[in-house]
C-alpha positions in Angstrom: 4.7 6.7 25.0 5.2 9.1 22.1 2.4 11.2 20.6 2.7 11.5 16.8 0.8 12.8 13.8 0.7 10.3 10.9 1.7 11.7 7.5 1.2 8.5 5.6 -1.1 5.5 6.0 0.4 2.9 8.3 -1.4 -0.5 8.3 -2.9 -1.3 11.7 -2.1 2.2 13.1 -4.1 4.8 11.1 -4.5 7.2 8.2 -2.7 10.4 7.4 -3.7 13.1 9.9 -4.5 10.8 12.7 -2.9 11.5 16.1 -1.6 8.3 17.7 0.3 7.2 20.7 3.0 4.6 20.1 6.0 3.3 22.1 9.0 5.5 22.0 11.2 3.0 20.1 8.7 2.4 17.4 8.4 6.2 16.9 12.1 6.9 17.1 13.4 3.9 15.0 10.6 3.3 12.5 8.0 5.9 12.0 10.0 9.2 12.2 13.0 8.1 10.1 10.8 6.8 7.3 8.8 10.0 7.4 5.6 8.2 8.1 4.9 10.4 11.1 6.0 13.7 12.8 6.1 14.5 16.4 2.9 16.1 17.8 3.0 19.7 19.0 0.2 22.2 19.8 1.1 24.2 16.7 0.7 21.1 14.5 -3.1 20.8 15.3 -3.9 23.1 12.4 -1.7 20.9 10.2 -3.7 17.9 11.4 -7.0 19.5 10.4 -5.7 20.5 7.0 -4.6 16.9 6.4 -7.9 15.5 7.5 -9.9 17.9 5.3 -7.8 17.1 2.2 -8.2 13.3 2.9 -11.9 13.6 3.4 -12.3 15.5 0.1 -10.3 12.8 -1.7 -12.2 9.9 -0.1 -15.7 11.2 -1.0 -14.6 11.9 -4.6 -13.0 8.4 -5.1 -15.4 6.0 -3.4 -17.4 5.1 -6.6 -14.2 5.2 -8.6 -12.5 2.8 -6.1 -15.4 0.3 -6.5 -15.1 0.5 -10.3 -11.3 0.0 -10.1 -11.8 -3.0 -7.7 -14.2 -4.7 -10.1 -11.7 -4.2 -13.0 -8.7 -5.5 -11.0 -10.6 -8.6 -9.8 -11.3 -9.7 -13.3 -7.6 -9.5 -14.4 -4.6 -11.7 -14.0 -1.3 -9.8 -14.2 1.9 -11.5 -15.2 5.2 -10.7 -13.5 8.4 -11.9 -15.1 11.3 -12.5 -12.8 14.7 -14.2 -13.0 14.5 -17.7 -11.6 16.6 -20.8 -11.3 15.8 -24.2 -12.8 13.7 -25.2 -9.8 11.5 -22.2 -10.1 13.0 -20.3 -7.1 13.5 -16.6 -7.8 16.7 -14.7 -7.5 15.2 -12.2 -5.0 11.5 -11.6 -4.5 8.6 -10.0 -6.3 8.1 -6.6 -4.8 5.0 -4.4 -4.6 6.6 -2.1 -7.2 6.9 -5.0 -9.6 3.2 -5.8 -9.1 2.1 -2.2 -9.6 4.1 -2.0 -12.8 2.6 -5.2 -14.1 -0.9 -3.9 -13.4 -0.2 -0.8 -15.6 1.4 -3.0 -18.3 -1.7 -5.1 -18.4 -3.7 -1.9 -19.3 -5.0 -1.6 -15.8 -5.3 1.5 -13.6 -2.4 3.2 -11.8 -2.1 1.5 -8.4 0.1 2.9 -5.6 2.7 0.3 -4.6 2.3 1.3 -0.9 -1.3 0.2 -1.0 -0.5 -3.3 -2.2 -0.2 -5.9 0.6 1.6 -9.2 0.0 1.1 -11.8 2.8 4.2 -13.8 2.4 7.2 -12.8 0.2 6.8 -14.2 -3.3 10.0 -16.1 -4.0 8.9 -18.9 -6.4 7.1 -19.0 -9.7 3.4 -19.7 -9.6 0.1 -18.0 -9.0 -0.6 -15.8 -6.0 -3.4 -13.5 -4.8 -2.5 -10.1 -3.3 -4.7 -7.4 -1.8 -4.8 -3.7 -2.7 -6.3 -1.1 -0.4 -8.0 1.3 -2.8 -10.1 3.1 -0.2 -10.7 2.6 3.5 -13.9 0.9 2.6 -12.8 -0.8 -0.6 -10.2 -3.5 -1.0 -9.5 -5.5 -4.2 -7.8 -8.8 -4.9 -5.3 -9.2 -7.7 -4.3 -12.5 -9.3 -0.6 -12.4 -9.9 1.2 -15.0 -12.1 4.9 -15.1 -11.6 6.8 -16.6 -14.5 10.5 -17.2 -15.1 11.9 -14.7 -17.5 
């Protein structure tokens, strides 16, 4: 088992600044190469406390704002235009970056693409619902309409 310090949020594992133990292969092949985590050392303990302190300051300041953003996102339907064939099947898939750009284009708030969670890949035209983690306590649903374009 490898002991790591998370530098970014990893769904199902933890928040930035958390110290976690994961299997060696997961750490070596996924978390460390993608810079989602760094190896734990005794000297890194001060780094962990600084990350936690900064995260806590951001969370307290944005809880009410996150609830307001969640209300505004739930009321909107964003339209994503993608290249599609005659049957409605897309050439590729709709990404979280496409959805984040569509939210901003629909005069919505800036949403981090890493916080958007798509259950199954969106590969056909139609209407879908995706989830956005705005805050550890606040999650919003976005209605996404994919059209051929």
